[in-house]
N, C-alpha and C positions, 0 to 999 in steps of 0.2 A: 229165233223161231217166229212164226206168224203171231200176230197180236191176238191172243186168246182172251184178253181182258183181265188176266190175273194180276197185272201190275196197277190196275185202276184204284185210285183212292176211294172210290165209291164202296169198295168192299169193307173199308174201315167204318162205314156208316152202319153196318149190319151188327146185330147182336151176335154173341158167340154161338157157333153151331156145334151142337154136342153129338149129332148123329146125322149120317146121310144114308138113306136106304132107297133103292130104286130111283124114283124121280122126286123124292121128297126130302126136305131138310128139316131137322128138328132143332129148335133153338133152346138156349138155357131157360127161357121162359115157358117152354113146353108148347110153343106154337109150331104149327106145321105149314111148310111153304113148298109149293110146287116149283121145281127148278126148270126154268126156261132158258137158262144160260148153258147148263150142262158142260161147263168148263170149255166153252168154245166149240163143243162137239166131241170132246174127248170122253164125255160121259153120256154119249148118245144112247147107249144101252142101259143107262142108269148107273148109279154109284156102286152097285153090287153085281158085277158081271158074273154069270154062272161059271163055276169051277176055277175062277181066277185066283181066289184066296187059297184054295187047296193047292194049286200049282206053286204059288209063292211059298207056302209052308213046306211042301215036299222038298223043293230044291234048296230052300234055306236050311232045312234040317240036315241036308247033305253037305252043307258048307260051301255051296257052289256060288260064291259071290264074285270070285276073281274071273276075269274074262279069258278063260281057257277055251280051246276048241271043244265043241259039243254037238250032240246029234240034233239039237233043236234047229240048227241053221238050215239044214236040208228040208226039214219039215215045214219051216216057215216059208221057204221059197215055193214049195208046192202049194201051200195055202194061198199065197199071193197069185199064183198062176190060175187058181180056180176063180179068183175075183177079176184078174186082169190077164186073160189069155193073150199070149204074144208079147207081153212086156217082161222086162228084166227088173227084178227088185234089187236095189242097192240099199243096204241097211247100215246106218252109221250110228255111233254111240250117242250123239246128241245133234241138235240142230246146227251148232257151230261147225262141227265136223262135216255135216251135210252141205252147208254153204261152201266150205272149202273144197268139197268134191265138185260142186257145181263150177266153181272158179277154175279148177284144174281142167275141167272139161270144156272150158271157155263158154260157159253159160253164166250170164249175169243175174244174180238174185235181185229181184225188184227192190228198188231203193226204199228205205224207211219201212221195210217189211210189208209193203202193200202188194200182196199176192192177189191175183184174180180169184174171185170166190164165186162158184156157180150158185151158191145159195142166195147170192145177191144179184144174180143175173149179169155178172160182169165178164164172163168168158166169151171171147170172140176168136175168129180164126187167126188173128195176128198174135195171140198169146202163145209163146213157146213153153211157158211154165204156168201151172195153175194148181190151186188146191183141188182135191177131189173129196166130195162128201157123199156118204151113202144115202140111200133112199131118195134119190133124185131121179125123175123120169128120164131126163136127158143125159144121164151119166154115160151111156154107151156112146152117144154122139161126141161128148167131151173127150172120151178116151181115144177116139179116132183122130180128132182135130188138134190135139195138144201133144207136143213132143215129150214133155216131162210132167208127171203128176206127182204132187205131194199130198198123200192121203191124210185126212183127219180121221184118226183111228180111235176106237173106243178103249183107250188105254191112258188112264190119268196118272202118268208117271212124269214128274216134274223134269223138264229140260231133257227130254229124250225118250226113246231114240228117234232119229230122223230117217225117214224112208223116202227114197226116190223110186218111182216107177217109170222106166225109160223105154223108148222104142229100141228094139233089138239093133237097128241099124246104127245107133249112136252109143250103144252100151259100152263098147270098148274104150270110149273116151274117158270113162269114169274110173276112179281108183277102186280097188277091191273093197268089199265091205269091211267094217271094223269088227274086231272081236268084242263081244258084249257078254256080260255076266249071264250065265244060264238062268239065274233067278229072274232077271229082267226079260230075257228071251222067252222063257216059258209063260210068263204072264202075258206078253204080247201075243204069243201063239194062241193061247186060250181065248183071248179077246177076238182074234181074227175068226176063229171057228164059231164063236158065239155070234159074230156079225153075219157070217155066211148063213147060219141057221135062221137068224131073224129076217134076213133078206128073202129067204125062201118062204118063210111063214107069212110075210106081208106086214103091212103097217096099219095103224089105227086110221079110222075113217073120220076125217075132219071136214067133210063136204058141207055139213050144216053150219059149221063155224065160218067156212069160206063164204057161204051165202050171206051170213050176217055182216060180213066185212065188205060186201059189194058197195061201191061208191065211196069207200074210204081210201086213203093212200096206201093201205097194206096190200102187199103182193105175196101170194102163197105159192111156194114151189115145194111140193111134197110136204114134209114136216117142217119146212123152214118158212118163217115170216120175215119180211123186210119192209121197211117204210123209208122213203126219202125225207119224210117230214119229222125230223128229230131236232131241228133248231140248234140252239147252242147248248153248252155243257151244263149251265145252271138250270136251264129248262129241263134237260134230261135228268138231272139229279132229282128234281121234284117228282118227275114221273117215276123214276126208279124207286124212290121211297114210297110213293103212293101204291105202286104195284106190290111192293113187299108188304105193306100194311094190309093189302087186299088178299095176300096169300100166294103171291107169285114173285119169283126172283127173275128179274130181267138181266140180260148181259150187262155187266158193269161198264162195258165200252159201247158207246152208242152206234158205232158203225158195224157191229156184229149182228147176225140174224138172231131172232128168237127161234128156239128149237122146241117144237111140241114133242111130248113123249111118243115114241114110235110104237110102243107096245099097246095093243088094243085094250080098252077099258082102264087105261091108266088114270084118266080123268073122269070124275063123276059128272052126271048131267048138271048138277049144281055148280061144279067148278068150271065147266065149259060155259055156262051162262054168265057167270061172274067174269070170266076171262074175256068173253065177247064184249061185255059192257065196258071193261077197262080199256080194251083195244079201241073201241069206237070213240071213247072219250080221251084218247091218247094225246091229241093236240091241244087240249084245253089247259 
């Protein structure tokens, strides 16, 4: 899969997390931390996606763990069509299966998992494969210029599923989708509809934060912040721990974007002020 940061040794530097709710993490010591990692974007709607737990429980209670055919497949394809008109969704059981599908279609997965990331401003017309992230203003342009999109979806399920959104003209090159457990499929479906609702509702306003970062290395793209000035790993570790002590969890991998909470009023004025201070002091 793409590098979401979950294998980083920096996570072992953290205290034990006893609870995750929306965009906040609660430690064993009862401190509260705002999550700016958001599992690489897979918790972009927070750690408690509306209706997702209910869907898991309903289908788990029916014993639907085995990957039989089920009605969620067609519903999920329709949901993707709402987000990506004109594209064909190919859904595979995990990222390894997705990479194999790319190979069979004669598309090379980027070496060392370095996928072009629009949150970092890396996508250009020569990329045939790119990540897709929600809440970016240039997402529509990206959809037009890239043959294959790999969406970062609000679904924190370890190692899967893997989704490809391909142009219709090349869709026949790809193997058919995998059968996936209805329990997993229903959770993914609920997260897609939650994403559609949030995209219609809009995002939090971070214009004041952006003004405060003028003249710094930080670049803001929607809810995503990136900076080329992250130096070496030991320097980033010091910054990572400083932010955590200040009440914010940074991505444990220094090449990932910071993700601001998308829902309005998720951060208090005091938290925004403290975050601005920490960001402007980032390189010290």
